[in-house]
N, C-alpha and C positions, 0 to 999 in steps of 0.2 A: 293724539293730543296736539292741539295748536298752541304754539308758543309765540308770543309777540315780543319783539325786541325793539325798544325805543330808547335811543341814546344810552346804550349799555345797561338798560334795565331789562331783566328777564321777567316777564309777566306770565308765570306758569299757570296761575289760577284765574287769569283774566280779571283781576281785581283792580288793576291800576286806574282805570277810568273812574271808578267810584271813589277811590282814595284821593285822586287828583281833584275831583269835584268837591269832596269834603274839605280838603285843604284850602282850595280857592274860596269856598263859602266862609270858612272860619277866618281867613285873612281879610276878605272883603268886609265882613261884619264885625271884625275886631273882637272875636269870640274866643274864650278859653275853653279847651276840651282836654281833659286828662289824657296824657299819652299822645296827643296830636299837636296841640298848640299852647302857646303862652303869650301873654302880653306883658312885656317887661322892657323898660327903657334902660339901655346899656350905654356906658361911656367907654372911652379908650382903655380904662383900667379894669373893666369888667370882663368876665368870661363871655365870649361871643357864641358859644355853642348852646343852642336852644335847649338841649337836654339837661343842661345844668340848672335850669329854672322850671322844668316841667315836672309835674307829679305823675307817677305811673301807678295805675291800679293793678297790683299783682294778685288781687283776690279772685280775679276771673281765670287765672291760670290753673291748670291741673297737671298731674303727672302724664296724662295722655297727650296734652299739648306739647310737653317737653319731648316725649318719646317720638311723636310725629315729626317735630322739627328736627330732631337728631337724625331720623331716618332720611329726611329730605336732604340734609347736609351731607350725609355719607354718600347717598346716591349722586348728588351733584359733584362731590369731590372725586368719586370714582370715574364718572363720565367726563370729567374735565382735566384729567392728568396729562 
């Protein structure tokens, strides 16, 4: 398995390039995509964390997704102690 590390990012599934291109495209085109981006004007009194304004579509998640993510976390935790 090849793992690419870019500025403290571990790209185990080699998906970062696609994610990066999606984010750049959404930013460049000022586009909203659930779970990825939001267009919202903030002031000094507002929350500056993008997740506070984004909608997340949880309907696509399954028990198998949770189980797989949990397995990956446990493996990562054991290997990085």
